[in-house]
Kinemage of the C-alpha trace (Angstrom):
@kinemage 1
@onewidth
@group {chain A} dominant
@subgroup {mainchain}
@vectorlist {calphas} color= white
{ca unk a 1} P -136.153 33.106 113.024
{ca unk a 2} L -133.639 32.619 115.839
{ca unk a 3} L -129.883 32.864 115.431
{ca unk a 4} L -129.608 29.108 115.870
{ca unk a 5} L -132.037 28.494 112.988
{ca unk a 6} L -130.464 30.903 110.509
{ca unk a 7} L -127.429 29.362 108.755
{ca unk a 8} L -124.293 31.332 109.528
{ca unk a 9} L -120.912 31.368 107.778
{ca unk a 10} L -119.726 28.216 109.526
{ca unk a 11} L -122.933 26.286 108.866
{ca unk a 12} L -122.741 27.095 105.170
{ca unk a 13} L -119.023 26.251 105.065
{ca unk a 14} L -119.695 22.880 106.726
{ca unk a 15} L -122.372 22.020 104.188
{ca unk a 16} L -120.079 22.982 101.314
{ca unk a 17} L -117.260 20.803 102.671
{ca unk a 18} L -119.505 17.800 103.334
{ca unk a 19} L -119.817 17.985 107.125
{ca unk a 20} L -123.186 17.479 108.861
{ca unk a 21} L -122.631 20.296 111.387
{ca unk a 22} L -120.646 23.500 111.961
{ca unk a 23} L -119.119 21.996 115.127
{ca unk a 24} L -116.344 20.540 112.985
{ca unk a 25} L -114.583 23.912 112.977
{ca unk a 26} L -114.431 23.910 116.769
{ca unk a 27} L -112.394 20.712 116.520
{ca unk a 28} L -110.196 22.325 113.872
{ca unk a 29} L -109.524 25.227 116.258
{ca unk a 30} L -108.742 22.838 119.101
{ca unk a 31} L -106.277 21.066 116.819
{ca unk a 32} L -104.622 24.343 115.825
{ca unk a 33} L -104.336 25.389 119.481
{ca unk a 34} L -103.200 22.130 121.085
{ca unk a 35} L -101.922 19.877 118.281
{ca unk a 36} L -103.889 16.990 119.738
{ca unk a 37} L -104.162 14.754 116.703
{ca unk a 38} L -101.232 13.172 114.876
{ca unk a 39} L -101.047 10.670 112.044
{ca unk a 40} L -101.258 7.056 113.199
{ca unk a 41} L -103.137 7.800 116.435
{ca unk a 42} L -105.962 5.692 117.828
{ca unk a 43} L -108.896 7.984 118.617
{ca unk a 44} L -112.218 7.553 120.426
{ca unk a 45} L -115.116 9.905 119.588
{ca unk a 46} L -117.762 9.818 122.340
{ca unk a 47} L -121.215 11.147 121.442
{ca unk a 48} L -120.199 11.259 117.795
{ca unk a 49} L -123.518 11.980 116.026
{ca unk a 50} L -124.124 13.474 113.573
{ca unk a 51} L -120.523 12.633 112.693
{ca unk a 52} L -118.712 15.859 111.793
{ca unk a 53} L -115.869 15.299 114.264
{ca unk a 54} L -115.458 11.676 113.181
{ca unk a 55} L -115.344 12.655 109.514
{ca unk a 56} L -112.778 15.384 110.216
{ca unk a 57} L -110.586 12.930 112.145
{ca unk a 58} L -110.774 10.340 109.365
{ca unk a 59} L -109.832 12.949 106.764
{ca unk a 60} L -106.913 14.019 108.947
{ca unk a 61} L -105.695 10.446 109.512
{ca unk a 62} L -105.821 9.654 105.754
{ca unk a 63} L -106.065 5.928 106.352
{ca unk a 64} L -103.541 5.782 109.197
{ca unk a 65} L -104.339 5.068 112.831
{ca unk a 66} L -107.822 4.095 113.933
{ca unk a 67} L -111.056 5.785 114.996
{ca unk a 68} L -113.790 4.333 117.191
{ca unk a 69} L -117.045 6.257 117.644
{ca unk a 70} L -120.129 5.763 119.810
{ca unk a 71} L -123.520 7.441 120.019
{ca unk a 72} L -127.145 6.599 120.759
{ca unk a 73} L -128.043 8.004 117.325
{ca unk a 74} L -126.945 6.939 113.873
{ca unk a 75} L -124.254 8.956 112.115
{ca unk a 76} L -125.118 11.150 109.135
{ca unk a 77} L -121.863 10.299 107.375
{ca unk a 78} L -120.735 7.430 105.202
{ca unk a 79} L -117.271 6.280 106.147
{ca unk a 80} L -116.667 2.719 104.900
{ca unk a 81} L -113.003 2.509 105.787
{ca unk a 82} L -111.088 -0.257 107.590
{ca unk a 83} L -109.691 2.158 110.195
{ca unk a 84} L -113.147 3.225 111.436
{ca unk a 85} L -115.505 1.489 113.860
{ca unk a 86} L -118.889 2.893 114.920
{ca unk a 87} L -121.209 1.377 117.493
{ca unk a 88} L -124.711 2.687 118.087
{ca unk a 89} L -125.578 2.319 121.741
{ca unk a 90} L -125.362 3.633 125.276
{ca unk a 91} L -121.825 4.365 126.448
{ca unk a 92} L -122.851 3.087 129.899
{ca unk a 93} L -123.750 -0.337 128.431
{ca unk a 94} L -121.059 -2.884 129.430
{ca unk a 95} L -121.304 -4.569 126.007
{ca unk a 96} L -120.682 -1.251 124.256
{ca unk a 97} L -117.751 -0.452 126.512
{ca unk a 98} L -116.294 -3.903 125.872
{ca unk a 99} L -116.403 -3.291 122.107
{ca unk a 100} L -114.635 0.046 122.540
{ca unk a 101} L -112.070 -1.376 124.948
{ca unk a 102} L -111.226 -4.149 122.498
{ca unk a 103} L -110.121 -1.524 119.978
{ca unk a 104} L -108.050 0.513 122.428
{ca unk a 105} L -106.052 1.757 124.127
{ca unk a 106} L -106.513 5.190 122.579
{ca unk a 107} L -104.183 8.153 122.257
{ca unk a 108} L -106.995 10.711 122.176
{ca unk a 109} L -110.558 10.770 123.509
{ca unk a 110} L -112.865 13.400 122.015
{ca unk a 111} L -116.381 14.401 123.008
{ca unk a 112} L -118.627 17.093 121.578
{ca unk a 113} L -121.596 15.492 123.362
{ca unk a 114} L -124.281 17.703 124.876
{ca unk a 115} L -127.517 16.893 126.708
{ca unk a 116} L -130.939 17.627 125.310
{ca unk a 117} L -131.610 21.111 126.648
{ca unk a 118} L -134.635 22.000 128.752
{ca unk a 119} L -134.213 25.765 128.967
{ca unk a 120} L -133.448 25.427 132.683
{ca unk a 121} L -129.763 26.340 132.972
{ca unk a 122} L -129.323 24.496 136.274
{ca unk a 123} L -130.695 21.271 134.829
{ca unk a 124} L -128.840 21.634 131.533
{ca unk a 125} L -125.448 22.398 133.077
{ca unk a 126} L -125.875 19.562 135.573
{ca unk a 127} L -126.549 17.113 132.770
{ca unk a 128} L -123.582 18.439 130.818
{ca unk a 129} L -121.302 17.967 133.836
{ca unk a 130} L -122.534 14.371 134.146
{ca unk a 131} L -121.606 13.712 130.518
{ca unk a 132} L -118.115 15.145 131.068
{ca unk a 133} L -117.713 12.921 134.144
{ca unk a 134} L -118.626 9.907 131.995
{ca unk a 135} L -116.148 10.949 129.299
{ca unk a 136} L -113.393 11.318 131.898
{ca unk a 137} L -114.292 7.897 133.277
{ca unk a 138} L -113.864 6.457 129.786
{ca unk a 139} L -110.556 8.268 129.394
{ca unk a 140} L -109.399 6.797 132.707
{ca unk a 141} L -110.250 3.348 131.370
{ca unk a 142} L -109.326 3.524 127.692
{ca unk a 143} L -106.693 6.251 127.294
{ca unk a 144} L -103.023 5.317 127.081
{ca unk a 145} L -100.467 7.083 129.308
{ca unk a 146} L -99.444 10.355 127.665
{ca unk a 147} L -102.785 10.628 125.874
{ca unk a 148} L -105.215 13.535 125.765
{ca unk a 149} L -108.929 14.132 126.308
{ca unk a 150} L -111.298 16.859 125.091
{ca unk a 151} L -114.865 17.242 126.383
{ca unk a 152} L -117.521 19.886 125.789
{ca unk a 153} L -119.037 21.460 128.895
{ca unk a 154} L -121.910 23.851 129.517
{ca unk a 155} L -120.504 26.428 131.939
{ca unk a 156} L -122.493 26.531 135.145
{ca unk a 157} L -120.257 26.365 138.181
{ca unk a 158} L -118.949 22.802 138.049
{ca unk a 159} L -116.037 23.421 135.710
{ca unk a 160} L -113.553 24.054 138.528
{ca unk a 161} L -114.190 20.660 140.103
{ca unk a 162} L -113.877 18.943 136.721
{ca unk a 163} L -110.648 20.778 135.941
{ca unk a 164} L -109.244 19.813 139.340
{ca unk a 165} L -109.981 16.178 138.541
{ca unk a 166} L -108.236 16.534 135.186
{ca unk a 167} L -105.210 18.270 136.716
{ca unk a 168} L -104.799 15.317 139.056
{ca unk a 169} L -104.721 12.872 136.142
{ca unk a 170} L -103.013 14.890 133.397
{ca unk a 171} L -99.836 16.910 133.057
{ca unk a 172} L -101.908 19.920 131.959
{ca unk a 173} L -105.613 20.797 131.953
{ca unk a 174} L -107.472 23.928 130.936
{ca unk a 175} L -110.647 25.290 129.407
{ca unk a 176} L -110.807 26.672 125.882
{ca unk a 177} L -113.684 28.295 123.984
{ca unk a 178} L -113.162 28.228 120.211
{ca unk a 179} L -113.986 31.412 118.293
{ca unk a 180} L -116.391 29.381 116.174
{ca unk a 181} L -118.689 28.866 119.171
{ca unk a 182} L -121.772 31.028 118.814
{ca unk a 183} L -121.473 34.275 120.766
{ca unk a 184} L -124.574 33.468 122.830
{ca unk a 185} L -123.358 29.956 123.662
{ca unk a 186} L -122.284 29.116 127.205
{ca unk a 187} L -120.258 26.090 126.138
{ca unk a 188} L -116.535 25.580 126.505
{ca unk a 189} L -114.143 22.677 126.084
{ca unk a 190} L -112.028 21.075 128.775
{ca unk a 191} L -108.678 19.830 127.486
{ca unk a 192} L -106.386 17.468 129.361
{ca unk a 193} L -103.007 16.518 127.902
{ca unk a 194} L -100.292 14.121 129.039
{ca unk a 195} L -102.293 11.486 130.908
{ca unk a 196} L -100.319 10.369 133.922
{ca unk a 197} L -99.505 6.731 134.498
{ca unk a 198} L -101.582 5.221 137.296
{ca unk a 199} L -99.815 5.026 140.626
{ca unk a 200} L -98.358 1.565 141.229
{ca unk a 201} L -100.325 -0.574 143.604
{ca unk a 202} L -98.570 -1.292 146.908
{ca unk a 203} L -97.090 -4.748 147.166
{ca unk a 204} L -99.099 -7.271 149.114
{ca unk a 205} L -97.802 -7.773 152.655
């Protein structure tokens, strides 16, 4: 039995507290470190399945604010609340993006999304970087000035370029690996805070 198959402390804790996955405690650490989420915020969860992050956000908001979530897969949570919207579909689909845009702008964009792994680190990290690029594109489009973005990344050489992009668009940007990540994992999280206002367009001549 591999380490990923054997339930660890965090997996058992998640099950006890009603979360589908142990990843919820990574979000809790990110919150403790950066104070990203506040009552009344509008939040977008990209790649939300199985739903642990969405459920944690909803419990934190306690009926305030609003959460939108998107994933190709169904969520493994039941959250019939008026401040929650989930759409099952491809985040690149214009119809899906239109639904998400209609419920924005957002104060926080979260993504714990990861590609299906192949065992080839070059392929896997490349796919992970593409997902982060897509999340940053969505943050560019849907995130309000002053907002923040968090995206999971498989470390493989492209993190510097992604951080440089974030530093250009946010007051601060850095990587952070929660202690709850498995020791053998090569994932980290990129965190951008204080989204800058877009530069004004030059006046027409």
